[in-house]
Backbone as XML, in Angstrom:
<?xml version="1.0"?>
<chain id="A" units="angstrom">
  <residue number="1" name="MET">
    <atom name="N" x="-17.964" y="21.538" z="-45.812"/>
    <atom name="CA" x="-17.934" y="21.054" z="-44.450"/>
    <atom name="C" x="-16.798" y="20.055" z="-44.321"/>
  </residue>
  <residue number="2" name="ASP">
    <atom name="N" x="-16.097" y="20.153" z="-43.222"/>
    <atom name="CA" x="-15.040" y="19.196" z="-42.908"/>
    <atom name="C" x="-15.597" y="18.133" z="-41.971"/>
  </residue>
  <residue number="3" name="ILE">
    <atom name="N" x="-15.229" y="16.885" z="-42.231"/>
    <atom name="CA" x="-15.660" y="15.767" z="-41.394"/>
    <atom name="C" x="-14.427" y="14.961" z="-41.017"/>
  </residue>
  <residue number="4" name="ASN">
    <atom name="N" x="-14.224" y="14.803" z="-39.734"/>
    <atom name="CA" x="-13.156" y="13.937" z="-39.238"/>
    <atom name="C" x="-13.797" y="12.855" z="-38.394"/>
  </residue>
  <residue number="5" name="ARG">
    <atom name="N" x="-13.316" y="11.642" z="-38.559"/>
    <atom name="CA" x="-13.889" y="10.513" z="-37.822"/>
    <atom name="C" x="-12.854" y="9.933" z="-36.873"/>
  </residue>
  <residue number="6" name="THR">
    <atom name="N" x="-13.281" y="9.698" z="-35.645"/>
    <atom name="CA" x="-12.442" y="8.982" z="-34.691"/>
    <atom name="C" x="-13.201" y="7.744" z="-34.246"/>
  </residue>
  <residue number="7" name="THR">
    <atom name="N" x="-12.456" y="6.699" z="-33.957"/>
    <atom name="CA" x="-13.048" y="5.432" z="-33.540"/>
    <atom name="C" x="-12.755" y="5.200" z="-32.072"/>
  </residue>
  <residue number="8" name="GLN">
    <atom name="N" x="-13.797" y="4.818" z="-31.347"/>
    <atom name="CA" x="-13.655" y="4.432" z="-29.949"/>
    <atom name="C" x="-14.195" y="3.020" z="-29.803"/>
  </residue>
  <residue number="9" name="ALA">
    <atom name="N" x="-13.944" y="2.410" z="-28.667"/>
    <atom name="CA" x="-14.386" y="1.031" z="-28.442"/>
    <atom name="C" x="-15.896" y="0.890" z="-28.588"/>
  </residue>
  <residue number="10" name="ASP">
    <atom name="N" x="-16.637" y="1.921" z="-28.220"/>
    <atom name="CA" x="-18.096" y="1.825" z="-28.243"/>
    <atom name="C" x="-18.737" y="2.502" z="-29.451"/>
  </residue>
  <residue number="11" name="GLY">
    <atom name="N" x="-17.951" y="2.908" z="-30.444"/>
    <atom name="CA" x="-18.536" y="3.478" z="-31.647"/>
    <atom name="C" x="-17.677" y="4.556" z="-32.277"/>
  </residue>
  <residue number="12" name="LEU">
    <atom name="N" x="-18.272" y="5.271" z="-33.204"/>
    <atom name="CA" x="-17.586" y="6.306" z="-33.975"/>
    <atom name="C" x="-18.006" y="7.687" z="-33.506"/>
  </residue>
  <residue number="13" name="ILE">
    <atom name="N" x="-17.099" y="8.641" z="-33.648"/>
    <atom name="CA" x="-17.439" y="10.041" z="-33.439"/>
    <atom name="C" x="-17.090" y="10.779" z="-34.724"/>
  </residue>
  <residue number="14" name="TYR">
    <atom name="N" x="-18.086" y="11.442" z="-35.291"/>
    <atom name="CA" x="-17.881" y="12.286" z="-36.465"/>
    <atom name="C" x="-17.795" y="13.727" z="-35.978"/>
  </residue>
  <residue number="15" name="HIS">
    <atom name="N" x="-16.656" y="14.354" z="-36.197"/>
    <atom name="CA" x="-16.445" y="15.747" z="-35.814"/>
    <atom name="C" x="-16.765" y="16.596" z="-37.046"/>
  </residue>
  <residue number="16" name="LEU">
    <atom name="N" x="-17.819" y="17.385" z="-36.952"/>
    <atom name="CA" x="-18.281" y="18.186" z="-38.080"/>
    <atom name="C" x="-17.867" y="19.640" z="-37.886"/>
  </residue>
  <residue number="17" name="ARG">
    <atom name="N" x="-17.451" y="20.278" z="-38.979"/>
    <atom name="CA" x="-17.048" y="21.681" z="-38.910"/>
    <atom name="C" x="-17.499" y="22.379" z="-40.188"/>
  </residue>
  <residue number="18" name="GLY">
    <atom name="N" x="-18.235" y="23.478" z="-40.016"/>
    <atom name="CA" x="-18.679" y="24.260" z="-41.159"/>
    <atom name="C" x="-20.184" y="24.420" z="-41.173"/>
  </residue>
  <residue number="19" name="ARG">
    <atom name="N" x="-20.711" y="24.678" z="-42.353"/>
    <atom name="CA" x="-22.153" y="24.890" z="-42.520"/>
    <atom name="C" x="-22.822" y="23.559" z="-42.844"/>
  </residue>
  <residue number="20" name="PHE">
    <atom name="N" x="-23.911" y="23.289" z="-42.172"/>
    <atom name="CA" x="-24.686" y="22.061" z="-42.369"/>
    <atom name="C" x="-25.902" y="22.462" z="-43.194"/>
  </residue>
  <residue number="21" name="ASP">
    <atom name="N" x="-25.703" y="22.614" z="-44.498"/>
    <atom name="CA" x="-26.759" y="23.136" z="-45.356"/>
    <atom name="C" x="-26.974" y="22.241" z="-46.573"/>
  </residue>
  <residue number="22" name="ALA">
    <atom name="N" x="-27.894" y="22.664" z="-47.433"/>
    <atom name="CA" x="-28.276" y="21.862" z="-48.598"/>
    <atom name="C" x="-27.071" y="21.513" z="-49.466"/>
  </residue>
  <residue number="23" name="HIS">
    <atom name="N" x="-26.143" y="22.414" z="-49.571"/>
    <atom name="CA" x="-24.955" y="22.187" z="-50.398"/>
    <atom name="C" x="-24.092" y="21.052" z="-49.847"/>
  </residue>
  <residue number="24" name="GLU">
    <atom name="N" x="-24.089" y="20.877" z="-48.542"/>
    <atom name="CA" x="-23.216" y="19.899" z="-47.890"/>
    <atom name="C" x="-23.896" y="18.569" z="-47.555"/>
  </residue>
  <residue number="25" name="VAL">
    <atom name="N" x="-25.220" y="18.520" z="-47.613"/>
    <atom name="CA" x="-25.947" y="17.327" z="-47.170"/>
    <atom name="C" x="-25.564" y="16.078" z="-47.960"/>
  </residue>
  <residue number="26" name="ALA">
    <atom name="N" x="-25.422" y="16.181" z="-49.265"/>
    <atom name="CA" x="-25.069" y="14.998" z="-50.068"/>
    <atom name="C" x="-23.715" y="14.440" z="-49.645"/>
  </residue>
  <residue number="27" name="LYS">
    <atom name="N" x="-22.761" y="15.313" z="-49.403"/>
    <atom name="CA" x="-21.436" y="14.888" z="-48.951"/>
    <atom name="C" x="-21.541" y="14.193" z="-47.594"/>
  </residue>
  <residue number="28" name="LEU">
    <atom name="N" x="-22.286" y="14.789" z="-46.692"/>
    <atom name="CA" x="-22.457" y="14.209" z="-45.361"/>
    <atom name="C" x="-23.166" y="12.872" z="-45.425"/>
  </residue>
  <residue number="29" name="LYS">
    <atom name="N" x="-24.215" y="12.809" z="-46.219"/>
    <atom name="CA" x="-24.994" y="11.575" z="-46.326"/>
    <atom name="C" x="-24.113" y="10.428" z="-46.793"/>
  </residue>
  <residue number="30" name="GLY">
    <atom name="N" x="-23.276" y="10.673" z="-47.764"/>
    <atom name="CA" x="-22.378" y="9.639" z="-48.264"/>
    <atom name="C" x="-21.370" y="9.173" z="-47.232"/>
  </residue>
  <residue number="31" name="THR">
    <atom name="N" x="-20.969" y="10.074" z="-46.353"/>
    <atom name="CA" x="-19.995" y="9.738" z="-45.314"/>
    <atom name="C" x="-20.648" y="9.043" z="-44.129"/>
  </residue>
  <residue number="32" name="LEU">
    <atom name="N" x="-21.833" y="9.504" z="-43.738"/>
    <atom name="CA" x="-22.478" y="9.015" z="-42.519"/>
    <atom name="C" x="-23.330" y="7.762" z="-42.723"/>
  </residue>
  <residue number="33" name="GLU">
    <atom name="N" x="-23.692" y="7.458" z="-43.948"/>
    <atom name="CA" x="-24.500" y="6.267" z="-44.201"/>
    <atom name="C" x="-23.647" y="5.210" z="-44.880"/>
  </residue>
  <residue number="34" name="PRO">
    <atom name="N" x="-23.928" y="3.950" z="-44.745"/>
    <atom name="CA" x="-25.033" y="3.371" z="-43.987"/>
    <atom name="C" x="-24.764" y="3.412" z="-42.483"/>
  </residue>
  <residue number="35" name="VAL">
    <atom name="N" x="-25.837" y="3.434" z="-41.730"/>
    <atom name="CA" x="-25.767" y="3.433" z="-40.270"/>
    <atom name="C" x="-25.651" y="1.985" z="-39.815"/>
  </residue>
  <residue number="36" name="SER">
    <atom name="N" x="-24.473" y="1.613" z="-39.297"/>
    <atom name="CA" x="-24.275" y="0.211" z="-38.928"/>
    <atom name="C" x="-23.658" y="0.016" z="-37.550"/>
  </residue>
  <residue number="37" name="GLN">
    <atom name="N" x="-23.194" y="1.102" z="-36.920"/>
    <atom name="CA" x="-22.640" y="0.989" z="-35.571"/>
    <atom name="C" x="-22.911" y="2.276" z="-34.803"/>
  </residue>
  <residue number="38" name="ASN">
    <atom name="N" x="-22.800" y="2.204" z="-33.484"/>
    <atom name="CA" x="-23.049" y="3.363" z="-32.635"/>
    <atom name="C" x="-22.190" y="4.540" z="-33.080"/>
  </residue>
  <residue number="39" name="PHE">
    <atom name="N" x="-22.782" y="5.746" z="-33.030"/>
    <atom name="CA" x="-22.023" y="6.924" z="-33.437"/>
    <atom name="C" x="-22.549" y="8.185" z="-32.765"/>
  </residue>
  <residue number="40" name="SER">
    <atom name="N" x="-21.648" y="9.161" z="-32.684"/>
    <atom name="CA" x="-21.985" y="10.499" z="-32.205"/>
    <atom name="C" x="-21.637" y="11.503" z="-33.288"/>
  </residue>
  <residue number="41" name="LEU">
    <atom name="N" x="-22.443" y="12.544" z="-33.365"/>
    <atom name="CA" x="-22.140" y="13.672" z="-34.232"/>
    <atom name="C" x="-21.695" y="14.817" z="-33.336"/>
  </residue>
  <residue number="42" name="ASP">
    <atom name="N" x="-20.415" y="15.120" z="-33.355"/>
    <atom name="CA" x="-19.880" y="16.232" z="-32.576"/>
    <atom name="C" x="-20.024" y="17.480" z="-33.435"/>
  </residue>
  <residue number="43" name="MET">
    <atom name="N" x="-20.978" y="18.330" z="-33.071"/>
    <atom name="CA" x="-21.312" y="19.487" z="-33.895"/>
    <atom name="C" x="-20.742" y="20.789" z="-33.339"/>
  </residue>
  <residue number="44" name="GLN">
    <atom name="N" x="-19.688" y="20.682" z="-32.568"/>
    <atom name="CA" x="-19.067" y="21.869" z="-31.984"/>
    <atom name="C" x="-18.629" y="22.868" z="-33.052"/>
  </residue>
  <residue number="45" name="GLY">
    <atom name="N" x="-18.210" y="22.381" z="-34.196"/>
    <atom name="CA" x="-17.736" y="23.255" z="-35.263"/>
    <atom name="C" x="-18.806" y="23.680" z="-36.249"/>
  </residue>
  <residue number="46" name="VAL">
    <atom name="N" x="-20.066" y="23.332" z="-35.984"/>
    <atom name="CA" x="-21.166" y="23.687" z="-36.888"/>
    <atom name="C" x="-21.839" y="24.952" z="-36.364"/>
  </residue>
  <residue number="47" name="ASN">
    <atom name="N" x="-21.806" y="26.008" z="-37.180"/>
    <atom name="CA" x="-22.404" y="27.267" z="-36.745"/>
    <atom name="C" x="-23.671" y="27.623" z="-37.510"/>
  </residue>
  <residue number="48" name="PHE">
    <atom name="N" x="-24.086" y="26.766" z="-38.444"/>
    <atom name="CA" x="-25.295" y="27.020" z="-39.228"/>
    <atom name="C" x="-25.894" y="25.693" z="-39.653"/>
  </residue>
  <residue number="49" name="ILE">
    <atom name="N" x="-27.224" y="25.604" z="-39.593"/>
    <atom name="CA" x="-27.932" y="24.428" z="-40.105"/>
    <atom name="C" x="-29.220" y="24.911" z="-40.759"/>
  </residue>
  <residue number="50" name="ASP">
    <atom name="N" x="-29.554" y="24.346" z="-41.914"/>
    <atom name="CA" x="-30.812" y="24.700" z="-42.568"/>
    <atom name="C" x="-31.734" y="23.485" z="-42.589"/>
  </residue>
  <residue number="51" name="SER">
    <atom name="N" x="-32.854" y="23.602" z="-43.286"/>
    <atom name="CA" x="-33.852" y="22.528" z="-43.282"/>
    <atom name="C" x="-33.304" y="21.229" z="-43.867"/>
  </residue>
  <residue number="52" name="SER">
    <atom name="N" x="-32.395" y="21.313" z="-44.814"/>
    <atom name="CA" x="-31.790" y="20.101" z="-45.370"/>
    <atom name="C" x="-30.939" y="19.392" z="-44.329"/>
  </residue>
  <residue number="53" name="GLY">
    <atom name="N" x="-30.213" y="20.159" z="-43.541"/>
    <atom name="CA" x="-29.421" y="19.584" z="-42.457"/>
    <atom name="C" x="-30.299" y="18.952" z="-41.400"/>
  </residue>
  <residue number="54" name="LEU">
    <atom name="N" x="-31.394" y="19.630" z="-41.054"/>
    <atom name="CA" x="-32.336" y="19.074" z="-40.078"/>
    <atom name="C" x="-32.932" y="17.769" z="-40.595"/>
  </residue>
  <residue number="55" name="ALA">
    <atom name="N" x="-33.298" y="17.758" z="-41.875"/>
    <atom name="CA" x="-33.875" y="16.548" z="-42.467"/>
    <atom name="C" x="-32.884" y="15.389" z="-42.424"/>
  </residue>
  <residue number="56" name="LEU">
    <atom name="N" x="-31.611" y="15.664" z="-42.657"/>
    <atom name="CA" x="-30.607" y="14.601" z="-42.594"/>
    <atom name="C" x="-30.467" y="14.074" z="-41.171"/>
  </residue>
  <residue number="57" name="LEU">
    <atom name="N" x="-30.487" y="14.955" z="-40.174"/>
    <atom name="CA" x="-30.410" y="14.499" z="-38.781"/>
    <atom name="C" x="-31.577" y="13.572" z="-38.447"/>
  </residue>
  <residue number="58" name="VAL">
    <atom name="N" x="-32.778" y="13.951" z="-38.867"/>
    <atom name="CA" x="-33.957" y="13.117" z="-38.606"/>
    <atom name="C" x="-33.834" y="11.786" z="-39.334"/>
  </residue>
  <residue number="59" name="SER">
    <atom name="N" x="-33.396" y="11.817" z="-40.581"/>
    <atom name="CA" x="-33.224" y="10.592" z="-41.361"/>
    <atom name="C" x="-32.198" y="9.658" z="-40.719"/>
  </residue>
  <residue number="60" name="LEU">
    <atom name="N" x="-31.076" y="10.213" z="-40.296"/>
    <atom name="CA" x="-30.050" y="9.396" z="-39.631"/>
    <atom name="C" x="-30.591" y="8.780" z="-38.345"/>
  </residue>
  <residue number="61" name="TYR">
    <atom name="N" x="-31.352" y="9.562" z="-37.596"/>
    <atom name="CA" x="-31.914" y="9.055" z="-36.346"/>
    <atom name="C" x="-32.893" y="7.908" z="-36.610"/>
  </residue>
  <residue number="62" name="LYS">
    <atom name="N" x="-33.740" y="8.056" z="-37.623"/>
    <atom name="CA" x="-34.683" y="6.984" z="-37.969"/>
    <atom name="C" x="-33.937" y="5.715" z="-38.381"/>
  </residue>
  <residue number="63" name="LYS">
    <atom name="N" x="-32.910" y="5.873" z="-39.206"/>
    <atom name="CA" x="-32.136" y="4.713" z="-39.654"/>
    <atom name="C" x="-31.386" y="4.066" z="-38.498"/>
  </residue>
  <residue number="64" name="ALA">
    <atom name="N" x="-30.884" y="4.880" z="-37.589"/>
    <atom name="CA" x="-30.191" y="4.338" z="-36.413"/>
    <atom name="C" x="-31.158" y="3.520" z="-35.559"/>
  </residue>
  <residue number="65" name="ARG">
    <atom name="N" x="-32.350" y="4.041" z="-35.347"/>
    <atom name="CA" x="-33.343" y="3.309" z="-34.547"/>
    <atom name="C" x="-33.724" y="1.992" z="-35.221"/>
  </residue>
  <residue number="66" name="GLU">
    <atom name="N" x="-33.925" y="2.034" z="-36.530"/>
    <atom name="CA" x="-34.283" y="0.821" z="-37.268"/>
    <atom name="C" x="-33.176" y="-0.225" z="-37.195"/>
  </residue>
  <residue number="67" name="ALA">
    <atom name="N" x="-31.922" y="0.218" z="-37.146"/>
    <atom name="CA" x="-30.774" y="-0.693" z="-37.102"/>
    <atom name="C" x="-30.351" y="-1.020" z="-35.670"/>
  </residue>
  <residue number="68" name="ASN">
    <atom name="N" x="-31.118" y="-0.523" z="-34.696"/>
    <atom name="CA" x="-30.794" y="-0.722" z="-33.279"/>
    <atom name="C" x="-29.391" y="-0.195" z="-32.954"/>
  </residue>
  <residue number="69" name="VAL">
    <atom name="N" x="-29.105" y="0.985" z="-33.472"/>
    <atom name="CA" x="-27.813" y="1.646" z="-33.305"/>
    <atom name="C" x="-28.015" y="2.894" z="-32.448"/>
  </residue>
  <residue number="70" name="ASP">
    <atom name="N" x="-27.072" y="3.144" z="-31.544"/>
    <atom name="CA" x="-27.119" y="4.315" z="-30.677"/>
    <atom name="C" x="-26.537" y="5.517" z="-31.412"/>
  </residue>
  <residue number="71" name="MET">
    <atom name="N" x="-27.320" y="6.592" z="-31.494"/>
    <atom name="CA" x="-26.877" y="7.837" z="-32.128"/>
    <atom name="C" x="-27.008" y="8.959" z="-31.117"/>
  </residue>
  <residue number="72" name="LYS">
    <atom name="N" x="-26.004" y="9.821" z="-31.060"/>
    <atom name="CA" x="-26.065" y="11.002" z="-30.203"/>
    <atom name="C" x="-25.568" y="12.210" z="-30.973"/>
  </residue>
  <residue number="73" name="ILE">
    <atom name="N" x="-26.174" y="13.343" z="-30.672"/>
    <atom name="CA" x="-25.750" y="14.618" z="-31.239"/>
    <atom name="C" x="-25.233" y="15.440" z="-30.068"/>
  </residue>
  <residue number="74" name="CYS">
    <atom name="N" x="-23.994" y="15.879" z="-30.146"/>
    <atom name="CA" x="-23.402" y="16.544" z="-28.985"/>
    <atom name="C" x="-22.653" y="17.816" z="-29.360"/>
  </residue>
  <residue number="75" name="ASN">
    <atom name="N" x="-22.347" y="18.594" z="-28.333"/>
    <atom name="CA" x="-21.553" y="19.822" z="-28.445"/>
    <atom name="C" x="-22.153" y="20.833" z="-29.420"/>
  </residue>
  <residue number="76" name="LEU">
    <atom name="N" x="-23.445" y="21.097" z="-29.263"/>
    <atom name="CA" x="-24.125" y="22.046" z="-30.147"/>
    <atom name="C" x="-23.774" y="23.488" z="-29.798"/>
  </residue>
  <residue number="77" name="GLN">
    <atom name="N" x="-23.525" y="24.289" z="-30.822"/>
    <atom name="CA" x="-23.392" y="25.726" z="-30.619"/>
    <atom name="C" x="-24.784" y="26.301" z="-30.387"/>
  </residue>
  <residue number="78" name="ASP">
    <atom name="N" x="-24.850" y="27.434" z="-29.722"/>
    <atom name="CA" x="-26.139" y="28.036" z="-29.379"/>
    <atom name="C" x="-27.001" y="28.316" z="-30.607"/>
  </residue>
  <residue number="79" name="THR">
    <atom name="N" x="-26.391" y="28.748" z="-31.710"/>
    <atom name="CA" x="-27.175" y="29.067" z="-32.908"/>
    <atom name="C" x="-27.891" y="27.834" z="-33.450"/>
  </residue>
  <residue number="80" name="VAL">
    <atom name="N" x="-27.229" y="26.702" z="-33.423"/>
    <atom name="CA" x="-27.831" y="25.451" z="-33.902"/>
    <atom name="C" x="-28.841" y="24.934" z="-32.884"/>
  </residue>
  <residue number="81" name="LYS">
    <atom name="N" x="-28.516" y="25.042" z="-31.616"/>
    <atom name="CA" x="-29.419" y="24.581" z="-30.562"/>
    <atom name="C" x="-30.747" y="25.332" z="-30.611"/>
  </residue>
  <residue number="82" name="VAL">
    <atom name="N" x="-30.704" y="26.628" z="-30.853"/>
    <atom name="CA" x="-31.927" y="27.429" z="-30.945"/>
    <atom name="C" x="-32.799" y="26.936" z="-32.096"/>
  </residue>
  <residue number="83" name="ILE">
    <atom name="N" x="-32.195" y="26.628" z="-33.226"/>
    <atom name="CA" x="-32.969" y="26.131" z="-34.369"/>
    <atom name="C" x="-33.634" y="24.801" z="-34.024"/>
  </residue>
  <residue number="84" name="LEU">
    <atom name="N" x="-32.919" y="23.918" z="-33.353"/>
    <atom name="CA" x="-33.516" y="22.643" z="-32.937"/>
    <atom name="C" x="-34.650" y="22.868" z="-31.940"/>
  </residue>
  <residue number="85" name="GLU">
    <atom name="N" x="-34.507" y="23.845" z="-31.066"/>
    <atom name="CA" x="-35.560" y="24.145" z="-30.096"/>
    <atom name="C" x="-36.788" y="24.745" z="-30.772"/>
  </residue>
  <residue number="86" name="VAL">
    <atom name="N" x="-36.590" y="25.682" z="-31.689"/>
    <atom name="CA" x="-37.703" y="26.330" z="-32.388"/>
    <atom name="C" x="-38.497" y="25.309" z="-33.202"/>
  </residue>
  <residue number="87" name="THR">
    <atom name="N" x="-37.805" y="24.362" z="-33.808"/>
    <atom name="CA" x="-38.474" y="23.339" z="-34.618"/>
    <atom name="C" x="-38.964" y="22.159" z="-33.779"/>
  </residue>
  <residue number="88" name="LYS">
    <atom name="N" x="-38.693" y="22.205" z="-32.472"/>
    <atom name="CA" x="-39.066" y="21.149" z="-31.518"/>
    <atom name="C" x="-38.320" y="19.837" z="-31.764"/>
  </residue>
  <residue number="89" name="LEU">
    <atom name="N" x="-37.298" y="19.862" z="-32.591"/>
    <atom name="CA" x="-36.518" y="18.650" z="-32.826"/>
    <atom name="C" x="-35.643" y="18.294" z="-31.629"/>
  </residue>
  <residue number="90" name="ASP">
    <atom name="N" x="-35.450" y="19.250" z="-30.732"/>
    <atom name="CA" x="-34.704" y="18.936" z="-29.506"/>
    <atom name="C" x="-35.461" y="17.938" z="-28.641"/>
  </residue>
  <residue number="91" name="MET">
    <atom name="N" x="-36.773" y="17.812" z="-28.870"/>
    <atom name="CA" x="-37.595" y="16.854" z="-28.132"/>
    <atom name="C" x="-37.574" y="15.466" z="-28.778"/>
  </residue>
  <residue number="92" name="VAL">
    <atom name="N" x="-37.100" y="15.390" z="-30.013"/>
    <atom name="CA" x="-37.116" y="14.143" z="-30.778"/>
    <atom name="C" x="-35.720" y="13.547" z="-30.928"/>
  </residue>
  <residue number="93" name="LEU">
    <atom name="N" x="-34.778" y="14.379" z="-31.296"/>
    <atom name="CA" x="-33.419" y="13.907" z="-31.566"/>
    <atom name="C" x="-32.648" y="13.672" z="-30.269"/>
  </residue>
  <residue number="94" name="PRO">
    <atom name="N" x="-31.714" y="12.729" z="-30.290"/>
    <atom name="CA" x="-30.941" y="12.386" z="-29.089"/>
    <atom name="C" x="-29.780" y="13.357" z="-28.846"/>
  </residue>
  <residue number="95" name="LEU">
    <atom name="N" x="-30.081" y="14.478" z="-28.210"/>
    <atom name="CA" x="-29.059" y="15.477" z="-27.917"/>
    <atom name="C" x="-28.355" y="15.122" z="-26.623"/>
  </residue>
  <residue number="96" name="ASP">
    <atom name="N" x="-27.048" y="15.340" z="-26.601"/>
    <atom name="CA" x="-26.244" y="14.978" z="-25.437"/>
    <atom name="C" x="-25.090" y="15.964" z="-25.314"/>
  </residue>
  <residue number="97" name="ASN">
    <atom name="N" x="-24.813" y="16.409" z="-24.104"/>
    <atom name="CA" x="-23.691" y="17.321" z="-23.885"/>
    <atom name="C" x="-22.363" y="16.598" z="-23.838"/>
  </residue>
  <residue number="98" name="ARG">
    <atom name="N" x="-22.417" y="15.287" z="-23.667"/>
    <atom name="CA" x="-21.174" y="14.514" z="-23.603"/>
    <atom name="C" x="-20.786" y="14.053" z="-24.995"/>
  </residue>
  <residue number="99" name="GLN">
    <atom name="N" x="-19.503" y="13.842" z="-25.207"/>
    <atom name="CA" x="-19.009" y="13.476" z="-26.529"/>
    <atom name="C" x="-18.973" y="11.968" z="-26.743"/>
  </residue>
  <residue number="100" name="LYS">
    <atom name="N" x="-18.778" y="11.203" z="-25.718"/>
    <atom name="CA" x="-18.592" y="9.767" z="-25.883"/>
    <atom name="C" x="-19.892" y="9.080" z="-26.296"/>
  </residue>
  <residue number="101" name="VAL">
    <atom name="N" x="-19.779" y="8.103" z="-27.160"/>
    <atom name="CA" x="-20.933" y="7.389" z="-27.681"/>
    <atom name="C" x="-21.691" y="6.671" z="-26.580"/>
  </residue>
  <residue number="102" name="GLY">
    <atom name="N" x="-21.038" y="5.927" z="-25.751"/>
    <atom name="CA" x="-21.710" y="5.091" z="-24.765"/>
    <atom name="C" x="-21.960" y="5.749" z="-23.430"/>
  </residue>
  <residue number="103" name="SER">
    <atom name="N" x="-21.636" y="7.021" z="-23.276"/>
    <atom name="CA" x="-21.799" y="7.697" z="-21.988"/>
    <atom name="C" x="-23.254" y="7.898" z="-21.649"/>
  </residue>
</chain>
């Protein structure tokens, strides 16, 4: 998985591209943690997610809430969005169609 980070006045945007699976979770976890400032996960380039990827999203969201940090997940492809809907995580995780952190 490729990860590119951009910084904005109101937080970070992580642009993710590739498969969000068990093989990539350790790499992502090291890049995305610790959660210390507002951030968005731009998942436009993610076309696959498995249970390990879902678990990391939930973990990041819990840590963001504990740290009083704003987290958003945006630009989901339909294949990933369906998985979040089937697992009902779309009702829990902060999904947003906009890319900006503070929007």
